[in-house]
N, C-alpha and C positions, 0 to 999 in steps of 0.2 A: 554885769548883770549871766550868772551863770543859773545852765540846766541844767535838771536834774533826770539822771538815766534810772528809772527803775528796772530793767531787767532789756536782757536784750535776746532777739533766735534766728539762726541763721535758714531761710527762703532757697538760698542757692550756694553752690560753691563749687570748685575747678579749680586745678593749678593756679591758674593763673587772678582770678577773682573772685569772689567771695562776696554771696549778693543779702542783707541782713536789716530784719525789723529791730527799730531801737525804738523801745520802749519812754518818752520823753515830759519833763515835766518844762514850759516854759514859763520863766519868772512871772510873769502872768496867771498863773495858777493852769492855764490852757495845757491841757494834755494831750496827745495825740500819737503814733505811729509815724515815724521816719526813716526812710532808707537808708540806710550807709552799708557802701560798700567797697569792701577791706579789697586791698589788694597787696603782692609782692612789694616792697620799695625797688627804688630806681638807681641806678647808678649811672653819669654821667658822666661825662672827660670829655674834656678842651684841651687839645694840642694844641700848642701852638712853640711854631721854628724860631731858628737867628734871624727868618727874616720878616716875621710878625704875621705868618701866618696862620689861618690855622685850619691843621683837618677837618674836610668836614665831608657828607656824603648827599648825592643828589638820591632820591628815594623815594616810591608812591607810596602811598597809607589807601588803602582800600578801602577802609570806612567812612573816609570824605571823599574819594576818588581824586584826589589830590597830590605834584606832587610840590616835591619842597629837598632845600637841605636840610639838613639834622646834624647835631655833633651824636659821634657814639656811643650808643648807649644801650642797659642792658636789666632786665632783670638780676637784683641779690640772690644768689644760691645760698642754701639756710650754712653750707660749710665755708661762705668766704665772707669777709668782708667786704662792706661800700667799696672800697679803695681798692682789692686785689678785683670786684669786676668790673670797675671801670676798666682796669688794665687787661682785663681780660678782652673783653666786649670789643677796643681798641683792636687787640692782633686781629682778632677772631671777625668781625666786622671792616675792616680797613687792608688787614696783612703786614700793617706797621707797629712796632711791636715798641712801650715806653719802661724806661727803668724808672725814675722814682714821677708818685702824685703826689699834690698836694691840695686837702679841701678849697677849693673857694667859691661858693656858698651853698647850703640849703635851702630848700623849698617845699612847702603843703599844696603844689599847683592847684585843689579845689575841694579844701580842706570842709568846706558845710556839706561835701557830704561821702567826700573819701578820706580815707588815711594814711591815703598812698606819701611818701616821703620821696624826693629826688635829693639823692650825695652829689653834688657834683664837683669837681676837679679839677686839677690845671693841671695839666704835663709840660717842662720844656721842652724840647724835640724828643725825635724818635728815630728808630731805627728799620728800617726795611726788612723786615722776615719774608716776606714772600705772598702769595695771593693771597684773597678773602677765604679763610675758610667756612666760614658766612656768604654762600653765594645768594642767596635769595632776598641780604639788605640791602644792596643799594645798584644804578647803573651806574654811576660814577662817584669818585671816590677822587677827593681834589683840595687843594695845602688852597685859601683863602684868603685874599689881601685882608685884615683885619681892617684897615680904613674903610674896605666894600662892606662891611657888617650891617655896619645901619640903614643905608639905602636899599641892601639884599630886605630885613625887614622892612621898612616902607611896602617895597612893590611887594609882599607876602610870602617872598618865595623862602621865609624862614619863618614859620611858625609851630611847631611844635613847643611845650612850654617849658622841658628838660633845656631844648636848646636857646633856645628864648631866655631865661635866666642866666646860664651861663655865658652865653655872650654877651649881652647888658653889662655882667656885670667886668666881664674883659674889657670889653668898654670901655666901665669905668676906672679899673686899673689903669688903661694905657692915658684916661683924661687926665690922672692923678698923676703917672710918672711924669708930664708933660708939665704938669704945675698948675 
């Protein structure tokens, strides 16, 4: 059942997030204004080394006042592809440089309220390029064994949507590889 959009109007804007009101009509005929959050899209990188470890960052998120492990991620700039953004974020946030990225999974984490897209990539291997240039991103950067990821998710040490989507897909890949 498809909803009909009769129009939209922007009520707030900044470089990261925009708030719109959409004049929508539901299939049952009810018509009302629905809030829509329009956001720049996100690139996420799951970097895996030869020892089946994934590069992660321990960081604080002030909005929820929580700490957790996350994959490198960031907003896609207007002049770059999602793949380029993912590679850039890895180096800026961790100091590790990746050579090649391949698409891992695509997600729309809250498509009932936002148009945010998460483009998740996998890089096999990385070279240390130096300290991260984004010094406010994390307290620690570590290579975490993929075998430990499920337990970390269960303990809520990993809660970020972009990280969860990528890591769960990695776990599926690992399970398929084992047969």
